[in-house]
Residue frames relative to the residue before (quaternion, step in Angstrom):
aa qw qx qy qz dx dy dz
M 1.0000 0.0000 0.0000 0.0000 0.00 0.00 0.00
T 0.3569 -0.7219 0.5456 0.2321 3.56 -0.99 0.77
G 0.5564 -0.5885 0.4724 0.3476 3.49 -1.29 0.43
P 0.7721 -0.3452 0.2475 0.4727 3.56 -1.23 -0.32
Y 0.4400 -0.6241 0.5691 0.3051 3.52 -1.36 0.28
V 0.1049 -0.8029 0.5868 -0.0012 3.55 -0.62 1.21
A 0.2136 -0.7674 0.5924 0.1211 3.58 -0.59 1.13
V 0.1127 -0.7503 0.6482 0.0654 3.55 -0.99 0.90
V 0.0125 -0.8204 0.5686 -0.0589 3.55 -0.54 1.22
G 0.2663 0.7379 -0.5872 0.1996 3.54 -1.18 0.65
A 0.7745 -0.3724 0.2517 0.4450 3.52 -1.33 -0.05
G 0.4432 -0.7044 0.5027 0.2338 3.53 -1.14 0.76
L 0.6250 0.5120 -0.3453 0.4775 3.57 1.25 -0.18
E 0.5386 -0.6414 0.4425 0.3206 3.56 -1.01 0.79
A 0.1122 0.7404 -0.6562 0.0926 3.54 -1.12 0.85
D 0.5324 -0.6938 0.3788 0.3027 3.57 -0.57 1.17
D 0.7088 0.4795 -0.2928 0.4265 3.60 0.73 -1.01
T 0.7205 0.4162 -0.2693 0.4849 3.61 0.78 -0.92
D 0.6290 0.5353 -0.3501 0.4418 3.61 1.02 -0.66
R 0.6270 0.5189 -0.3392 0.4718 3.62 1.00 -0.74
A 0.6604 0.4987 -0.3046 0.4715 3.56 0.94 -0.89
A 0.6738 0.5011 -0.3010 0.4520 3.59 0.89 -0.89
E 0.6277 0.5219 -0.3456 0.4628 3.59 1.02 -0.69
A 0.6478 0.4969 -0.3132 0.4851 3.59 0.97 -0.81
I 0.6394 0.5184 -0.3216 0.4681 3.58 0.99 -0.79
G 0.6555 0.5215 -0.3144 0.4466 3.61 0.97 -0.77
R 0.6365 0.5547 -0.3285 0.4233 3.57 1.06 -0.73
A 0.7133 0.5141 -0.2804 0.3850 3.57 0.68 -1.09
P 0.6769 0.4646 -0.3403 0.4584 3.67 0.76 -0.76
S 0.6162 0.5557 -0.3496 0.4351 3.57 1.07 -0.69
R 0.6235 0.5259 -0.3333 0.4728 3.57 1.07 -0.73
A 0.6996 0.4443 -0.2552 0.4981 3.58 1.17 -0.62
G 0.5887 -0.6120 0.3566 0.3894 3.61 1.26 0.13
A 0.4667 0.6777 -0.4469 0.3510 3.58 1.23 0.23
V 0.3901 -0.6632 0.5856 0.2551 3.53 -1.34 0.37
V 0.2726 -0.7514 0.5789 0.1611 3.58 -0.91 0.93
V 0.1171 -0.7814 0.6127 0.0172 3.56 -0.82 1.12
C 0.1268 0.7824 -0.6034 0.0870 3.57 -1.02 0.77
G 0.6758 -0.4926 0.3737 0.4012 3.54 -1.34 -0.14
G 0.5194 -0.7314 0.3439 0.2774 3.55 1.32 0.14
L 0.6405 0.5382 -0.3362 0.4325 3.60 1.19 -0.08
G 0.7958 -0.3413 0.2390 0.4395 3.61 -1.07 -0.76
G 0.7017 0.4978 -0.3335 0.3856 3.53 -1.32 -0.43
V 0.8403 -0.0284 0.0692 0.5369 3.55 -0.87 -1.02
M 0.6353 0.5463 -0.3353 0.4307 3.59 0.99 -0.83
A 0.6829 0.4719 -0.2859 0.4788 3.60 0.86 -0.94
A 0.6532 0.5251 -0.3188 0.4427 3.57 0.94 -0.87
A 0.6543 0.4993 -0.3178 0.4708 3.61 0.92 -0.85
C 0.6582 0.4975 -0.3082 0.4736 3.58 0.96 -0.82
R 0.6240 0.5425 -0.3334 0.4530 3.59 0.99 -0.82
G 0.6669 0.4982 -0.2927 0.4704 3.57 0.94 -0.89
A 0.6618 0.5101 -0.3041 0.4576 3.56 0.92 -0.90
R 0.6849 0.4833 -0.2882 0.4630 3.58 0.87 -0.92
A 0.5907 0.5693 -0.3654 0.4398 3.61 1.11 -0.62
E 0.7149 0.4008 -0.2292 0.5251 3.57 1.21 -0.54
G 0.5715 -0.6196 0.3687 0.3918 3.58 1.28 0.20
G 0.4329 0.7352 -0.4271 0.2995 3.56 1.27 0.31
T 0.4807 -0.6296 0.5334 0.2968 3.50 -1.40 0.21
T 0.0885 -0.7882 0.6084 0.0282 3.55 -0.99 0.91
V 0.1581 -0.7578 0.6279 0.0813 3.53 -1.10 0.80
G 0.1080 -0.7835 0.6107 0.0387 3.55 -0.80 1.07
I 0.1559 -0.7775 0.6054 0.0684 3.56 -0.62 1.15
L 0.2025 -0.8591 0.4678 0.0458 3.50 -0.07 1.42
P 0.5108 -0.6587 0.4595 0.3065 3.57 -1.11 0.64
G 0.7536 0.3935 -0.2013 0.4866 3.59 1.09 -0.64
L 0.6214 -0.5694 0.4187 0.3380 3.51 -1.33 -0.40
D 0.6539 0.5075 -0.3049 0.4711 3.58 1.26 0.07
R 0.3910 -0.7397 0.5000 0.2235 3.58 -0.55 1.16
A 0.5822 0.6018 -0.3635 0.4084 3.57 1.16 -0.55
D 0.5693 0.5962 -0.3819 0.4179 3.62 1.22 -0.26
A 0.5290 0.6477 -0.4076 0.3668 3.60 1.21 -0.39
N 0.5354 -0.5907 0.4805 0.3654 3.55 -1.14 0.58
P 0.6403 -0.5972 0.3261 0.3565 3.61 -1.09 0.62
W 0.6703 0.5011 -0.3027 0.4560 3.61 1.22 -0.20
V 0.4706 0.6471 -0.4589 0.3863 3.59 1.26 0.17
T 0.3371 -0.7396 0.5532 0.1824 3.57 -0.85 1.02
I 0.7894 0.1054 -0.0140 0.6046 3.55 0.89 -1.02
A 0.1251 -0.7967 0.5903 0.0328 3.57 -0.57 1.20
V 0.0998 -0.7868 0.6089 0.0161 3.55 -0.74 1.13
T 0.2152 -0.7764 0.5796 0.1225 3.58 -0.57 1.13
T 0.1634 -0.8126 0.5547 0.0729 3.56 -1.08 0.73
G 0.2522 -0.7698 0.5419 0.2239 3.59 0.98 -0.77
L 0.5421 0.6629 -0.3611 0.3692 3.58 1.27 0.27
G 0.4049 -0.7023 0.4912 0.3187 3.60 1.21 -0.08
E 0.8277 -0.1978 0.1541 0.5021 3.55 -1.03 -0.78
A 0.5095 0.6356 -0.4279 0.3914 3.59 1.22 -0.23
R 0.5324 0.6275 -0.4062 0.3973 3.59 1.24 -0.30
N 0.4687 0.6778 -0.4427 0.3534 3.61 1.25 -0.25
V 0.6004 0.5550 -0.3553 0.4531 3.58 1.09 -0.69
L 0.6732 0.5042 -0.2989 0.4508 3.59 0.94 -0.86
V 0.5904 0.5573 -0.3648 0.4558 3.59 1.06 -0.70
V 0.6947 0.4696 -0.2685 0.4742 3.56 0.87 -0.98
R 0.6894 0.4946 -0.2953 0.4392 3.60 0.84 -0.93
A 0.6373 0.5248 -0.3262 0.4604 3.60 1.19 -0.50
A 0.6971 0.5135 -0.2495 0.4337 3.58 1.23 -0.45
D 0.4125 -0.6677 0.5621 0.2609 3.51 -1.32 0.49
V 0.7701 0.0254 0.0082 0.6374 3.55 1.27 -0.51
V 0.2409 -0.7611 0.5880 0.1304 3.59 -1.15 0.64
I 0.1162 -0.7399 0.6571 0.0850 3.54 -1.09 0.82
A 0.1501 -0.7841 0.5994 0.0582 3.57 -0.65 1.16
V 0.0873 -0.7856 0.6126 0.0046 3.55 -0.82 1.09
G 0.8126 -0.0822 0.0262 0.5764 3.56 -0.45 1.20
G 0.2734 0.8265 -0.4824 0.0973 3.52 -0.81 -1.05
E 0.3223 -0.7146 0.5966 0.1719 3.43 -1.42 0.31
H 0.8289 -0.2350 0.1412 0.4875 3.58 -1.11 -0.58
G 0.5965 0.5481 -0.3702 0.4547 3.62 1.08 -0.57
T 0.6410 0.5072 -0.3076 0.4870 3.55 1.05 -0.82
L 0.6177 0.5423 -0.3374 0.4588 3.56 1.01 -0.79
S 0.6517 0.5036 -0.3267 0.4636 3.60 0.95 -0.80
E 0.6526 0.5073 -0.3228 0.4610 3.59 0.97 -0.76
I 0.6188 0.5226 -0.3379 0.4794 3.57 1.03 -0.74
A 0.6661 0.5108 -0.3047 0.4501 3.58 0.90 -0.93
F 0.6521 0.5005 -0.3187 0.4719 3.59 0.92 -0.85
A 0.6449 0.5219 -0.3240 0.4546 3.58 0.94 -0.85
L 0.6764 0.4864 -0.3036 0.4624 3.58 0.84 -0.94
K 0.6421 0.5322 -0.3220 0.4481 3.57 0.99 -0.82
T 0.7457 0.3790 -0.2071 0.5073 3.59 1.03 -0.78
R 0.4625 -0.7139 0.4085 0.3312 3.57 1.33 0.20
T 0.3539 0.6756 -0.5403 0.3556 3.53 1.06 0.85
P 0.4636 -0.7021 0.4512 0.2975 3.62 -0.65 1.00
V 0.1357 -0.7864 0.6007 0.0491 3.56 -1.08 0.81
V 0.1244 -0.7496 0.6486 0.0447 3.53 -0.97 1.02
G 0.1254 -0.8308 0.5406 0.0423 3.59 -0.82 0.93
L 0.0884 -0.7665 0.6355 0.0278 3.54 -0.95 0.99
H 0.8264 -0.1580 0.0503 0.5381 3.57 -0.43 1.28
T 0.4946 0.6378 -0.4298 0.4049 3.54 0.91 0.98
W 0.7938 -0.2799 0.2256 0.4906 3.54 -1.27 -0.33
E 0.2881 -0.7370 0.5865 0.1730 3.56 -0.99 0.89
I 0.1614 0.7832 -0.5621 0.2109 3.51 -0.21 1.38
D 0.5589 -0.5821 0.4637 0.3659 3.57 -1.07 0.72
G 0.7506 0.3558 -0.2866 0.4774 3.54 -0.88 0.97
V 0.6393 0.4667 -0.3268 0.5164 3.59 1.23 -0.37
V 0.3082 -0.7484 0.5593 0.1791 3.58 -0.78 1.03
P 0.2438 -0.7991 0.5304 0.1438 3.61 -0.39 1.18
V 0.0464 -0.7717 0.6341 0.0165 3.55 -1.11 0.78
Q 0.4414 -0.7314 0.4736 0.2145 3.55 -1.25 0.43
S 0.7943 0.1943 -0.1098 0.5651 3.61 1.22 -0.21
P 0.6345 -0.5195 0.3983 0.4109 3.58 -1.22 0.37
E 0.6327 0.5426 -0.3315 0.4421 3.58 0.99 -0.81
D 0.6580 0.4932 -0.3010 0.4830 3.56 0.97 -0.88
A 0.6133 0.5654 -0.3469 0.4288 3.59 1.01 -0.82
V 0.7000 0.4626 -0.2698 0.4724 3.56 0.85 -0.97
E 0.6419 0.5292 -0.3321 0.4445 3.58 0.90 -0.87
V 0.6884 0.4662 -0.2799 0.4800 3.57 0.85 -0.97
A 0.6561 0.5272 -0.3184 0.4361 3.60 0.91 -0.90
L 0.6808 0.4769 -0.2997 0.4683 3.59 0.87 -0.89
S 0.6202 0.5293 -0.3355 0.4719 3.56 1.10 -0.67
L 0.6707 0.4871 -0.2945 0.4756 3.60 0.92 -0.89
A 0.6350 0.5209 -0.3327 0.4634 3.59 1.00 -0.77
S 0.6508 0.5069 -0.3141 0.4700 3.60 0.97 -0.82
A 0.6601 0.5078 -0.3077 0.4602 3.57 0.96 -0.86
S 0.6777 0.4927 -0.3042 0.4532 3.61 0.99 -0.75
E 0.6144 0.5470 -0.3490 0.4489 3.62 1.23 -0.35
L 0.5559 0.6336 -0.3902 0.3705 3.60 1.21 -0.35
């Protein structure tokens, strides 16, 4: 049996600080047997997948377009949707918990969808919103996320 599905969301553009954090976040859930879910493209999504794959983990990229080749090279399972940014809802709905790392308006939409559906959200240097559990490090993000995912399975 696999562990929880952990969505890692954030900006699609590369940025050293958030990408380093996302890569560390991707590694830890994979060591715990979790599946990393993301939007399948670059930036935080690629970094989280890179970290997960470095630990032998499974990654699911829910893509905005119709071409699996658009997925970053660390996506294990590429799911095409043809939905553009509306695929953000699917990223959240596939997850037991969401970790938001930095991010822009797309990340904000994923946080909002998660909160609306009562999917726990952990935030690292992201939007400060009621319901998002703020943390200060990638390690804390994973620890809190896995704890929240376990609690929601009860």
